[in-house]
C-alpha angles and dihedrals in degrees: 000000000000121000138165119237136180104254094173128008113238129056125018095266088074086077114097134187112231141175112239133168114270111259127244122221112246121209110310095017140103133210117227132199098224121231101165133022123191118225102216133190092244087058087059092049093050092048091049092055092242089127100041088118089066090065104265111150136190107277093048116142108217127208125100103181128053143154131206143101125314109238104172136015133209128231115294092026119118106249089219086085090073113110093013121134107232145176109221139181107224101174090215138355096062099122093084145082090258128028138190123225137171111252090237091065095050124098127188116240123232117238111269099032112117120227093243094049092051093055090043091057100027103087100011093055092054093047090047092048098048095037089063089045088052088053093051092234118191132187114274097029123123114249131195121193112202113204095014102167095081127082095264091046094049091050092047090054092052094044094049089048092047087048092058098251115185093233133354115206129183140200115215142146110249141022091248092057089045089054091052093049090050086055085057096048110282113139097189132034120203128179122253092277092054096256118142140141135307093263092059119107114273092222141359134232092208134024121186109198122198092169112053106166129130094315097052092101093061089069092064085075089062095058121105118229109293085017118157127214116195121189110211098168140016106209085143096055132244122334119241115286090242099050092120093071089072088060094047089050090060093044097140091059092068092224123177135214126196143159127219134204125179085224089078094059117088116249097245089053094050091047094049090054091047092049092051095045093046090055091046090052091048090054091049095248094118123039124220117206118212113189097193141336116222133178117261090247087062096065090123091058091047091054090046090058091047091050090050090058095221097117119125109194121342131334110217134195125208128192 
């Protein structure tokens, strides 16, 4: 089968298409004939070499999220999975025509949900849902989504709007993106620095931050008393080491800072949210936004687009 590997860390040109033997599922695993592959920010970080300290080596096949049809099952897996259309978290190895996934990370897809839509929603929807839970979001509260043009931000906007937020503000890089986010439920559009117009909320009860980076602490100033900022991603890199001093300086406002990773949520809870969101998307109640679908052999092009930062939604690969 064809797969894409990291031949050299660095720019996208370090990715290479190779031919390798088709894998076979071990005990507790399934083999999936892949229909759609998500290109994620973490894939970009791995390819660039930024995560080499975590043990990634040249020859790694990226891709942690796929959808397709189960074609083989390992020992201990119910054979009724054969032939089912599924979403799966593979962890790695997804940039390929076939992929292995542990059965515990596989969710069946409802009729009417396209493979690309499942991948666009599968991980992002869970992070958005539980990020708002981590922030103790309640109806009527003002929410700011920082870095709203990616799949996590887009889902957070929709879920906050569906949850009856008092306001849903977004930071984004262009008026066109702002218009598209308003169509998804945003009520106020700010630039990347958080600047907006005179009618924007003076403060926010909840900030969901997909960006982090050096400017993250400036958004503490946008929190209301008892406000909560939750970082669910770090596409902008690490915040400054002394970011906590900003919180301490506003001690009397009782503000909170937290991080969130879906790895801290139990598998049954993650699956329950995915099943509910997949069904909602199939009914047209949640919108998935696919920026572009490219052939697997165009993985270099997909990563160039990610590096350029002009992606709205999710870039997908298909074998």
